[in-house]
MITOR-352720 format. One record per residue: residue in one letter; chain; y, z, x negated of N, C-alpha, C, CB in turn. Coordinates in steps of 0.1 Angstrom, whole numbers, plus 5000, padded with zeros to 4 digits. Glycine has a CB too. Layout:
// residues N
+------+-------+------+------+------+------+------+------+------+------+------+------+------+------+
: resn : chain :  nyy :  nzz :  nxx : cayy : cazz : caxx :  cyy :  czz :  cxx : cbyy : cbzz : cbxx :
+------+-------+------+------+------+------+------+------+------+------+------+------+------+------+
:    A :     A :    Y :    Z :    X :    Y :    Z :    X :    Y :    Z :    X :    Y :    Z :    X :
...
+------+-------+------+------+------+------+------+------+------+------+------+------+------+------+
//
This chain:
// residues 68
+------+-------+------+------+------+------+------+------+------+------+------+------+------+------+
: resn : chain :  nyy :  nzz :  nxx : cayy : cazz : caxx :  cyy :  czz :  cxx : cbyy : cbzz : cbxx :
+------+-------+------+------+------+------+------+------+------+------+------+------+------+------+
:    M :     A : 2685 : 0459 : 9901 : 2697 : 0451 : 9899 : 2694 : 0437 : 9895 : 2707 : 0458 : 9889 :
:    A :     A : 2700 : 0427 : 9901 : 2698 : 0413 : 9897 : 2705 : 0410 : 9884 : 2702 : 0404 : 9908 :
:    S :     A : 2699 : 0401 : 9876 : 2706 : 0397 : 9864 : 2714 : 0385 : 9866 : 2695 : 0395 : 9853 :
:    W :     A : 2726 : 0384 : 9860 : 2734 : 0372 : 9861 : 2727 : 0360 : 9854 : 2748 : 0374 : 9856 :
:    T :     A : 2719 : 0363 : 9844 : 2713 : 0353 : 9836 : 2703 : 0345 : 9844 : 2706 : 0358 : 9824 :
:    G :     A : 2698 : 0350 : 9856 : 2689 : 0343 : 9864 : 2696 : 0330 : 9870 : 2685 : 0351 : 9876 :
:    D :     A : 2709 : 0329 : 9871 : 2716 : 0318 : 9875 : 2721 : 0309 : 9864 : 2727 : 0322 : 9885 :
:    L :     A : 2719 : 0313 : 9852 : 2725 : 0306 : 9841 : 2715 : 0295 : 9837 : 2727 : 0315 : 9829 :
:    T :     A : 2720 : 0282 : 9835 : 2712 : 0271 : 9831 : 2718 : 0265 : 9819 : 2711 : 0261 : 9843 :
:    V :     A : 2710 : 0262 : 9809 : 2715 : 0254 : 9797 : 2708 : 0241 : 9798 : 2712 : 0262 : 9784 :
:    R :     A : 2716 : 0230 : 9797 : 2710 : 0217 : 9798 : 2718 : 0207 : 9789 : 2711 : 0212 : 9812 :
:    P :     A : 2711 : 0196 : 9786 : 2718 : 0186 : 9778 : 2730 : 0180 : 9785 : 2708 : 0175 : 9774 :
:    V :     A : 2740 : 0176 : 9778 : 2751 : 0169 : 9784 : 2747 : 0154 : 9786 : 2764 : 0170 : 9775 :
:    S :     A : 2750 : 0149 : 9798 : 2747 : 0135 : 9801 : 2757 : 0126 : 9795 : 2746 : 0133 : 9817 :
:    P :     A : 2754 : 0113 : 9792 : 2763 : 0104 : 9786 : 2776 : 0103 : 9794 : 2757 : 0090 : 9785 :
:    S :     A : 2776 : 0105 : 9807 : 2788 : 0104 : 9815 : 2797 : 0116 : 9814 : 2784 : 0102 : 9830 :
:    E :     A : 2791 : 0127 : 9808 : 2799 : 0140 : 9807 : 2804 : 0142 : 9793 : 2790 : 0151 : 9810 :
:    T :     A : 2801 : 0132 : 9784 : 2805 : 0134 : 9770 : 2820 : 0135 : 9768 : 2800 : 0122 : 9762 :
:    A :     A : 2828 : 0127 : 9775 : 2842 : 0128 : 9774 : 2847 : 0142 : 9778 : 2849 : 0117 : 9783 :
:    R :     A : 2842 : 0148 : 9789 : 2846 : 0161 : 9793 : 2842 : 0171 : 9783 : 2839 : 0164 : 9807 :
:    F :     A : 2830 : 0170 : 9777 : 2826 : 0179 : 9766 : 2836 : 0179 : 9755 : 2812 : 0176 : 9761 :
:    A :     A : 2839 : 0167 : 9750 : 2848 : 0165 : 9739 : 2862 : 0171 : 9742 : 2850 : 0150 : 9735 :
:    A :     A : 2867 : 0168 : 9754 : 2880 : 0173 : 9758 : 2881 : 0189 : 9758 : 2884 : 0168 : 9772 :
:    L :     A : 2870 : 0195 : 9763 : 2870 : 0209 : 9764 : 2868 : 0215 : 9750 : 2858 : 0214 : 9772 :
:    L :     A : 2861 : 0209 : 9741 : 2859 : 0213 : 9727 : 2873 : 0212 : 9720 : 2848 : 0205 : 9720 :
:    E :     A : 2879 : 0201 : 9722 : 2892 : 0199 : 9716 : 2902 : 0209 : 9720 : 2898 : 0184 : 9719 :
:    Q :     A : 2902 : 0213 : 9733 : 2912 : 0222 : 9739 : 2909 : 0237 : 9734 : 2911 : 0221 : 9754 :
:    H :     A : 2896 : 0240 : 9733 : 2893 : 0254 : 9731 : 2887 : 0258 : 9718 : 2883 : 0258 : 9742 :
:    H :     A : 2883 : 0249 : 9710 : 2877 : 0253 : 9697 : 2888 : 0251 : 9686 : 2865 : 0244 : 9694 :
:    W :     A : 2888 : 0260 : 9676 : 2899 : 0260 : 9666 : 2897 : 0248 : 9657 : 2899 : 0272 : 9658 :
:    L :     A : 2886 : 0242 : 9656 : 2884 : 0230 : 9648 : 2885 : 0217 : 9656 : 2871 : 0230 : 9641 :
:    G :     A : 2886 : 0218 : 9669 : 2887 : 0206 : 9677 : 2873 : 0201 : 9680 : 2896 : 0196 : 9671 :
:    A :     A : 2873 : 0188 : 9684 : 2860 : 0181 : 9687 : 2855 : 0174 : 9675 : 2862 : 0172 : 9699 :
:    R :     A : 2851 : 0181 : 9665 : 2846 : 0175 : 9652 : 2831 : 0176 : 9651 : 2853 : 0181 : 9640 :
:    L :     A : 2824 : 0167 : 9658 : 2810 : 0166 : 9656 : 2807 : 0152 : 9651 : 2802 : 0168 : 9670 :
:    F :     A : 2799 : 0152 : 9640 : 2797 : 0139 : 9633 : 2782 : 0135 : 9632 : 2802 : 0140 : 9619 :
:    G :     A : 2780 : 0122 : 9631 : 2767 : 0117 : 9630 : 2760 : 0117 : 9643 : 2758 : 0125 : 9620 :
:    S :     A : 2747 : 0119 : 9643 : 2739 : 0120 : 9655 : 2742 : 0134 : 9661 : 2724 : 0118 : 9653 :
:    V :     A : 2746 : 0135 : 9673 : 2751 : 0147 : 9679 : 2742 : 0151 : 9691 : 2766 : 0146 : 9683 :
:    V :     A : 2739 : 0164 : 9692 : 2732 : 0169 : 9704 : 2742 : 0178 : 9711 : 2719 : 0177 : 9700 :
:    R :     A : 2744 : 0176 : 9723 : 2753 : 0184 : 9731 : 2746 : 0191 : 9743 : 2765 : 0175 : 9737 :
:    H :     A : 2749 : 0204 : 9744 : 2744 : 0212 : 9756 : 2755 : 0219 : 9763 : 2733 : 0222 : 9751 :
:    V :     A : 2753 : 0222 : 9775 : 2763 : 0230 : 9783 : 2755 : 0240 : 9791 : 2771 : 0220 : 9793 :
:    A :     A : 2761 : 0252 : 9791 : 2756 : 0263 : 9799 : 2764 : 0263 : 9812 : 2757 : 0277 : 9792 :
:    V :     A : 2756 : 0263 : 9823 : 2762 : 0263 : 9837 : 2759 : 0275 : 9844 : 2758 : 0250 : 9844 :
:    L :     A : 2769 : 0282 : 9850 : 2767 : 0294 : 9858 : 2774 : 0292 : 9871 : 2772 : 0306 : 9851 :
:    G :     A : 2767 : 0291 : 9882 : 2773 : 0289 : 9895 : 2780 : 0276 : 9896 : 2783 : 0300 : 9898 :
:    G :     A : 2775 : 0266 : 9890 : 2781 : 0253 : 9890 : 2793 : 0251 : 9881 : 2785 : 0250 : 9904 :
:    V :     A : 2796 : 0261 : 9873 : 2808 : 0260 : 9864 : 2803 : 0260 : 9850 : 2818 : 0272 : 9867 :
:    W :     A : 2809 : 0251 : 9842 : 2806 : 0251 : 9827 : 2812 : 0263 : 9821 : 2811 : 0238 : 9821 :
:    V :     A : 2803 : 0272 : 9815 : 2808 : 0284 : 9809 : 2807 : 0285 : 9794 : 2801 : 0296 : 9815 :
:    A :     A : 2799 : 0275 : 9788 : 2797 : 0275 : 9773 : 2793 : 0261 : 9769 : 2787 : 0286 : 9769 :
:    L :     A : 2797 : 0258 : 9757 : 2793 : 0245 : 9751 : 2786 : 0248 : 9738 : 2805 : 0236 : 9749 :
:    A :     A : 2776 : 0239 : 9735 : 2769 : 0240 : 9722 : 2767 : 0226 : 9717 : 2756 : 0247 : 9723 :
:    G :     A : 2772 : 0223 : 9705 : 2771 : 0210 : 9699 : 2766 : 0210 : 9685 : 2784 : 0202 : 9700 :
:    Y :     A : 2757 : 0202 : 9681 : 2752 : 0201 : 9668 : 2752 : 0187 : 9662 : 2737 : 0207 : 9667 :
:    G :     A : 2759 : 0185 : 9651 : 2759 : 0173 : 9644 : 2748 : 0172 : 9634 : 2773 : 0170 : 9638 :
:    S :     A : 2744 : 0160 : 9630 : 2733 : 0158 : 9621 : 2736 : 0164 : 9607 : 2731 : 0143 : 9619 :
:    A :     A : 2748 : 0168 : 9604 : 2751 : 0174 : 9591 : 2744 : 0188 : 9590 : 2766 : 0176 : 9590 :
:    V :     A : 2742 : 0194 : 9602 : 2735 : 0207 : 9602 : 2721 : 0207 : 9596 : 2735 : 0213 : 9616 :
:    L :     A : 2715 : 0195 : 9596 : 2702 : 0193 : 9590 : 2702 : 0195 : 9575 : 2696 : 0180 : 9594 :
:    R :     A : 2714 : 0193 : 9569 : 2715 : 0194 : 9554 : 2718 : 0209 : 9550 : 2727 : 0186 : 9549 :
:    C :     A : 2720 : 0218 : 9559 : 2723 : 0232 : 9556 : 2710 : 0239 : 9552 : 2730 : 0239 : 9568 :
:    T :     A : 2711 : 0247 : 9542 : 2700 : 0255 : 9538 : 2704 : 0270 : 9538 : 2695 : 0251 : 9524 :
:    P :     A : 2695 : 0279 : 9538 : 2698 : 0293 : 9538 : 2707 : 0296 : 9526 : 2685 : 0302 : 9538 :
:    G :     A : 2717 : 0304 : 9528 : 2726 : 0308 : 9518 : 2737 : 0298 : 9515 : 2718 : 0310 : 9505 :
:    T :     A : 2739 : 0287 : 9522 : 2750 : 0278 : 9520 : 2763 : 0281 : 9527 : 2746 : 0264 : 9523 :
:    V :     A : 2762 : 0292 : 9535 : 2774 : 0295 : 9543 : 2783 : 0304 : 9535 : 2770 : 0302 : 9556 :
+------+-------+------+------+------+------+------+------+------+------+------+------+------+------+
//
């Protein structure tokens, strides 16, 4: 049986896609598009469709084990 993950690609969001990333995050995440500082954005693409977003702001670098 073929795995669906064979067609899944995770890649950085290009500067021209940043507005789309922010709009989708605002629409679907309960906190909205709140990424601060230096931000790394990735998108998972399956069959040419964006299926997941991942974004990390520089504040995450200040987190330590047990701070959650």
